[in-house]
Phi, psi and omega in degrees: 000320180295325180294322180293316180295319179295319180293318178295320178295316179295319180294321179292324177295317179297316179295321179297313181292328177294316179294322179294323179291322179290331181288342184265359179283141178238165177288135184295332181265001183251115179286161177281112189287322183294315181294319179294320179294318180290324179292321181290330179273349181084006181281343181297329179291327176293318179297315180297319180296320179293317180296317179295321178296317179296315180295321178296320177296319178296317179295319178297319178296317179295322178294316179293324178294321178295320178296318179294319180292318180294327177294320178291326179292328181285339181285000000 
């Protein structure tokens, strides 16, 4: 029974990643309109700044959480 469940899980993962890879293909002669529009207006830098700020906040939170957990483990 475990082998069947493992095989079904592996097959579903392979199918999922295959579909995700196919969803990202674009037409070679068609440019990405959203990225070009944001880049021409200068808004892409705002998007990048927001993403970097969010990631920096998450990393800072994880580091502080790790410090608190290690302090509790030492007690």
